[in-house]
C-alpha positions in Angstrom: 26.0 23.8 -3.1 22.6 22.0 -3.1 21.6 19.4 -0.7 18.9 16.9 -1.3 17.0 15.2 1.4 15.8 11.8 0.3 12.2 11.2 1.3 11.3 8.3 3.6 9.8 5.5 1.6 6.6 4.1 3.0 6.8 0.5 1.9 5.1 -2.6 3.2 6.8 -5.1 5.4 6.0 -8.7 5.1 4.4 -10.8 6.4 2.5 -8.3 8.6 1.8 -5.7 5.9 2.5 -2.7 8.1 4.4 0.3 6.8 8.2 -0.1 7.4 8.5 3.6 8.1 5.4 4.6 10.2 4.2 1.1 11.3 0.6 1.9 10.2 -1.3 -0.6 8.1 0.0 -0.4 4.5 -0.8 1.4 2.4 -0.5 4.2 5.0 -1.6 7.7 4.3 1.9 8.6 3.0 2.1 5.6 0.8 -1.3 6.4 -0.7 -0.2 10.0 -1.4 3.1 8.8 -3.0 1.3 6.1 -5.1 -1.2 8.6 -6.4 1.6 10.9 -7.5 3.6 8.0 -9.0 0.7 6.6 -11.0 -1.2 9.8 -11.7 -1.0 9.3 -15.4 -1.9 5.6 -15.2 -4.7 5.1 -12.6 -5.6 1.7 -14.1 -2.1 0.5 -13.5 -2.3 1.7 -9.9 -5.5 -0.4 -9.4 -3.8 -3.5 -10.9 -0.8 -3.0 -8.7 -2.8 -2.5 -5.6 -5.0 -5.6 -6.4 -1.8 -7.7 -6.7 -0.6 -6.3 -3.4 -3.9 -7.0 -1.7 -3.8 -10.6 -2.8 -0.2 -11.0 -1.6 -1.2 -9.6 1.7 -4.2 -11.8 1.9 -2.0 -14.8 1.2 0.4 -13.8 3.9 -2.4 -13.3 6.4 -4.1 -16.7 5.6 -0.7 -18.4 5.8 -0.3 -17.0 9.3 -3.7 -18.4 10.4 -5.4 -15.0 10.4 -8.7 -14.4 8.8 -9.2 -11.8 6.0 -9.9 -8.4 7.5 -13.4 -7.2 6.6 -12.0 -3.9 5.3 -9.3 -5.4 3.0 -10.9 -3.9 -0.1 -11.2 -0.5 1.5 -7.6 -0.7 2.7 -6.0 -1.6 -0.6 -8.3 -0.5 -3.4 -11.3 1.7 -2.7 -9.3 4.9 -2.0 -7.5 4.7 -5.4 -10.6 4.5 -7.5 -12.0 7.8 -6.2 -8.8 9.8 -6.2 
């Protein structure tokens, strides 16, 4: 008999954009690692996906009366381009 342990998904929660699992700013370290594996053959698609997520997060932040964090590009995109 084989048992399989389902991995914890590190997904964003809206409107705060923290990881639902570890409560770190999303994408957290685990989400980044998972995304790099999931999109390993399609890095340009990963960049497009993350850009869309960044703009969704920015919209949520602005709707809540927050200012855009100065590191939003680094948080969502810069790490994926160098991986």
